[in-house]
C-alpha positions as CSV (number, residue, x, y, z in Angstrom):
1,M,0.0,0.0,0.0
2,K,1.4,3.4,-0.9
3,R,2.2,5.6,2.0
4,R,-0.5,8.3,1.3
5,D,-3.1,5.6,0.8
6,F,-2.0,4.2,4.2
7,F,-2.4,7.7,5.7
8,R,-5.9,8.0,4.2
9,N,-7.0,4.6,5.5
10,S,-4.8,4.0,8.5
11,I,-5.6,2.9,12.1
12,G,-8.6,3.6,12.3
13,A,-12.7,10.5,39.1
14,G,-10.0,11.8,41.4
15,I,-9.6,15.3,40.0
16,A,-9.2,18.1,42.5
17,T,-12.1,20.2,41.1
18,G,-11.8,23.8,42.2
19,A,-8.6,23.1,44.3
20,A,-6.4,25.9,45.4
21,L,-3.8,26.3,42.7
22,H,-1.2,28.6,44.3
23,L,-0.9,30.1,40.8
24,G,-0.6,33.8,41.3
25,G,-0.5,34.4,37.5
26,Y,-3.8,32.5,37.0
27,K,-6.0,35.3,38.3
28,R,-3.7,38.1,36.8
29,L,-4.1,36.7,33.3
30,W,-7.9,37.3,33.4
31,A,-7.7,40.5,35.5
32,T,-5.4,42.5,33.3
33,S,-7.1,45.0,31.1
34,G,-7.1,44.7,27.3
35,S,-8.7,45.9,24.2
36,N,-12.1,44.5,23.2
37,A,-11.3,45.0,19.5
38,A,-10.0,42.2,17.3
39,P,-7.5,41.2,16.1
40,Y,-6.4,39.6,19.3
41,D,-3.0,38.3,20.2
42,L,-4.4,35.9,22.8
43,I,-7.8,34.5,23.7
44,A,-8.2,33.3,27.3
45,V,-11.3,31.3,28.1
46,R,-12.4,29.7,31.3
47,G,-15.4,28.2,33.1
48,G,-16.8,25.9,30.4
49,E,-16.5,22.4,29.0
50,P,-13.6,21.8,26.6
51,D,-15.7,21.9,23.4
52,V,-17.7,24.9,24.5
53,M,-14.6,26.9,25.4
54,F,-13.1,26.2,22.0
55,D,-16.3,27.2,20.2
56,R,-16.3,30.5,22.1
57,G,-12.6,31.1,21.7
58,I,-12.4,30.4,17.9
59,E,-15.5,32.6,17.4
60,A,-13.7,35.5,19.0
61,F,-10.8,34.9,16.5
62,G,-13.2,35.2,13.6
63,G,-14.2,31.6,13.4
64,M,-12.4,28.6,12.0
65,K,-12.9,29.9,8.4
66,S,-10.3,32.5,9.3
67,F,-7.8,29.7,9.3
68,V,-9.2,26.9,7.2
69,K,-10.4,27.4,3.6
70,A,-12.5,25.0,1.4
71,G,-10.5,22.1,0.0
72,Q,-7.5,22.4,2.3
73,T,-5.8,19.7,4.2
74,V,-5.5,20.2,8.0
75,V,-3.1,18.4,10.4
76,I,-3.8,18.6,14.1
77,K,-1.1,17.7,16.6
78,P,-2.4,17.0,20.1
79,N,-0.3,15.5,22.8
80,I,-1.0,11.8,22.6
81,G,2.3,10.7,24.0
82,W,1.2,8.6,26.9
83,D,-0.9,5.4,27.4
84,V,-3.2,6.9,30.1
85,I,-6.9,7.7,30.4
86,P,-8.1,11.2,29.8
87,E,-8.6,12.0,33.5
88,R,-4.8,11.7,34.0
89,A,-4.3,14.9,31.8
90,A,-1.0,13.7,30.4
91,D,-2.6,13.8,26.9
92,T,-4.8,16.5,25.3
93,N,-8.5,16.3,26.2
94,P,-10.3,14.3,23.5
95,L,-13.3,16.6,23.5
96,V,-11.0,19.5,22.4
97,V,-9.6,17.5,19.6
98,K,-13.0,16.3,18.4
99,R,-14.4,19.8,18.3
100,I,-11.4,21.2,16.4
101,V,-11.8,18.4,13.8
102,E,-15.5,19.2,13.5
103,Q,-14.9,22.9,13.1
104,C,-12.2,22.3,10.4
105,L,-14.6,20.1,8.4
106,A,-17.4,22.6,8.8
107,A,-15.1,25.3,7.5
108,G,-14.6,23.2,4.3
109,A,-11.5,21.2,5.0
110,R,-11.0,18.4,2.5
111,Q,-9.3,16.2,5.1
112,V,-8.3,16.4,8.7
113,Y,-5.4,14.3,10.0
114,V,-4.4,13.8,13.6
115,F,-1.1,12.1,14.8
116,D,1.7,12.2,17.4
117,N,5.0,10.5,17.6
118,T,4.1,8.9,20.9
119,I,6.4,7.9,23.8
120,D,4.4,4.8,24.9
121,E,3.2,2.2,22.4
122,M,1.3,4.1,19.7
123,T,-1.9,2.1,19.3
124,R,-2.5,2.0,23.1
125,C,-1.8,5.8,23.4
126,Y,-4.3,6.5,20.6
127,R,-6.9,4.3,22.0
128,N,-6.6,4.8,25.8
129,S,-6.2,8.6,25.5
130,G,-9.7,8.6,24.0
131,I,-8.4,10.7,21.1
132,E,-8.7,8.0,18.4
133,K,-12.4,7.6,19.0
134,A,-12.9,11.3,19.3
135,V,-11.2,12.0,16.0
136,K,-13.1,9.3,14.2
137,D,-16.4,10.4,15.7
138,G,-15.6,14.0,14.5
139,G,-14.9,12.8,11.0
140,G,-11.1,13.0,11.0
141,K,-8.4,10.4,10.4
142,M,-5.8,9.1,12.8
143,V,-2.4,8.5,11.1
144,P,0.7,6.8,12.4
145,G,3.7,8.6,13.8
146,H,5.9,5.7,14.7
147,I,7.8,4.9,11.5
148,E,10.9,6.8,10.5
149,S,10.3,6.6,6.8
150,Y,7.4,9.0,7.2
151,Y,9.9,11.8,8.3
152,Q,11.8,14.0,6.0
153,E,15.0,15.8,7.0
154,V,14.7,19.6,6.8
155,P,17.1,22.5,7.7
156,I,16.5,24.7,10.7
157,P,17.7,28.1,9.6
158,N,19.6,30.0,12.3
159,G,19.2,27.2,14.8
160,E,22.0,27.3,17.4
161,R,22.0,23.6,18.4
162,L,19.4,22.2,16.1
163,K,20.6,22.6,12.5
164,R,18.4,19.9,10.9
165,A,15.4,17.8,12.0
166,K,13.4,14.9,10.6
167,V,9.8,16.2,10.4
168,H,6.7,14.1,9.7
169,E,5.8,14.6,6.0
170,L,2.1,15.4,6.8
171,I,3.3,18.5,8.6
172,L,5.4,19.5,5.6
173,E,2.5,18.9,3.1
174,S,-0.4,20.3,5.1
175,D,-2.2,23.5,4.2
176,V,-3.1,24.2,7.8
177,F,-1.2,23.0,10.9
178,I,-2.9,23.2,14.3
179,N,-1.0,22.6,17.5
180,V,-3.1,21.4,20.5
181,P,-0.9,20.8,23.6
182,V,-2.1,20.0,27.1
183,M,-1.0,22.1,30.0
184,K,1.4,20.2,32.3
185,T,4.6,20.1,34.2
186,H,7.7,18.4,32.8
187,S,10.6,16.9,34.6
188,S,13.2,18.2,32.1
189,T,11.8,21.6,31.1
190,R,9.5,22.5,34.1
191,L,6.6,23.1,31.8
192,S,5.3,21.3,28.6
193,L,3.3,23.7,26.5
194,A,3.0,24.7,22.8
195,M,6.6,24.8,21.7
196,K,7.4,21.6,23.7
197,N,4.5,19.8,22.0
198,L,6.2,20.1,18.6
199,M,8.7,17.4,19.7
200,G,5.9,15.1,18.7
201,V,6.2,16.0,15.0
202,V,9.9,15.1,14.8
203,W,11.7,11.8,14.7
204,D,15.1,12.5,16.3
205,R,14.2,13.6,19.8
206,R,17.1,11.9,21.5
207,F,19.4,14.5,19.9
208,W,17.4,17.3,21.6
209,H,17.7,15.8,25.0
210,A,21.5,15.3,24.6
211,N,22.2,18.7,23.1
212,D,20.5,21.4,25.3
213,L,16.8,20.5,25.3
214,H,15.7,24.1,25.9
215,Q,17.8,25.5,23.1
216,C,16.6,22.8,20.7
217,I,13.0,23.6,21.5
218,A,13.6,27.3,20.8
219,D,15.5,26.4,17.6
220,F,12.7,24.3,16.2
221,A,10.3,27.1,16.9
222,M,12.1,28.9,14.1
223,F,11.3,26.3,11.5
224,E,9.3,27.9,8.7
225,K,6.3,25.5,9.0
226,K,5.0,26.9,12.2
227,P,1.5,26.2,13.5
228,H,-1.2,28.5,12.1
229,L,-3.1,28.1,15.4
230,N,-2.2,27.0,18.9
231,V,-4.8,25.8,21.3
232,L,-3.7,25.1,24.9
233,D,-6.0,22.6,26.7
234,A,-6.0,23.6,30.3
235,Y,-9.4,22.0,31.2
236,N,-7.4,19.6,33.4
237,A,-3.9,20.5,34.2
238,L,-1.2,18.1,35.2
239,M,0.4,20.0,38.1
240,R,2.9,17.4,39.4
241,N,4.9,14.4,38.1
242,G,4.8,15.5,34.5
243,P,5.0,14.7,31.7
244,R,3.2,11.4,32.4
245,G,1.8,11.8,35.9
246,V,1.2,9.1,38.5
247,S,-2.5,9.4,39.3
248,T,-5.5,11.7,39.1
249,S,-4.3,13.3,42.3
250,D,-1.7,15.1,40.2
251,V,-4.4,16.8,38.2
252,T,-6.3,20.1,38.9
253,N,-9.5,20.9,37.1
254,M,-8.8,24.5,35.8
255,K,-11.6,24.6,33.1
256,S,-9.4,27.0,31.0
257,M,-8.1,27.3,27.5
258,L,-5.7,29.6,25.7
259,I,-5.7,30.2,22.0
260,A,-3.1,32.2,20.0
261,T,-1.4,32.2,16.6
262,N,2.0,32.7,18.2
263,M,3.5,29.9,20.3
264,V,5.7,32.2,22.5
265,V,2.8,34.4,23.4
266,L,0.7,31.3,24.4
267,D,3.5,29.7,26.4
268,A,4.3,32.9,28.2
269,A,0.6,33.2,29.3
270,A,0.5,29.6,30.3
271,A,3.7,30.0,32.4
272,K,1.9,32.8,34.3
273,M,-1.0,30.6,34.9
274,F,1.4,28.1,36.6
275,G,2.8,31.0,38.7
276,H,6.1,31.3,36.8
277,E,7.5,34.4,35.1
278,P,8.0,33.4,31.5
279,E,11.7,34.3,31.5
280,T,12.3,31.6,34.2
281,I,11.4,28.9,31.6
282,R,14.6,29.0,29.5
283,Y,13.1,27.8,26.2
284,I,10.5,30.6,26.4
285,R,13.2,33.1,27.1
286,R,15.4,31.9,24.3
287,A,12.5,31.9,21.8
288,D,11.8,35.5,22.8
289,E,15.5,36.5,22.4
290,M,15.5,34.8,19.0
291,K,12.4,36.8,18.1
292,V,10.1,33.9,17.4
293,G,7.6,35.8,19.5
294,T,7.3,37.9,22.6
295,M,7.0,36.7,26.2
296,N,6.0,40.2,27.3
297,L,2.2,40.2,27.6
298,D,1.9,43.8,28.9
299,N,1.1,45.5,25.5
300,L,-0.7,42.6,23.8
301,N,-4.4,42.6,23.0
302,I,-5.8,39.8,25.2
303,H,-9.5,38.9,25.0
304,R,-10.9,37.2,28.1
305,I,-14.1,35.1,28.0
306,Q,-15.8,33.9,31.1
307,I,-18.4,31.1,30.6
């Protein structure tokens, strides 16, 4: 079977609800004043279910048709790295992914693909995360990310440590690329957010870990095929023992979502939600210094939606 044919036909509670977060930046993100006029740099939504928050957020951005045109191919990259149930919040919430798939198709997308280069065994991750079923129910197609031949080597212009990377060919060929990370802690980088989530579109991640992980994350954010849209799932946030977590006791129900076109802006806002200044997360600081985006939110147009 040809590879593209395979892609088209491929493989087919314990949460601390309302817990005290000790996240000083969480309230500040919603309290700071901002313009009510589009275009917005960041949409911050809280208080609803995952699909409802996305609907409200993307509407404020002008609707999905602002990003997806009729006949285009869309690739969605959630975090599906771990063989855990959705309540563990190590993977992106399946309701978010399903709604994005549905919105893309409603906007006229010809096809919507979803994949991740998983850490745990791929078929179990896809199934037990709930994302495979959500994607199929929404009308999209799950595609594999576990075979090296699907990745093409590309240059990373101006990368300091990362000069080249093998990137999944669906990313390279897509018309629209949507990055959908889950908000969580990480043992190596402190936080795993939008820029970190892109490690799931490359093959050679061991190089990153062995050659200054923070710098490699910032370097890859300079790659020309950047996400057109970034949606941070913070409905349930993995507050401890990331990136996989140990149990649902590591999870806090935040009922929040951030949406931005720029990854650095989104990651800076998410860092504040965790109670960190963005410059203390080195890959965010380096991406800012390399002018991938700004981590200074003071002068940005942030639209806040309370459901």
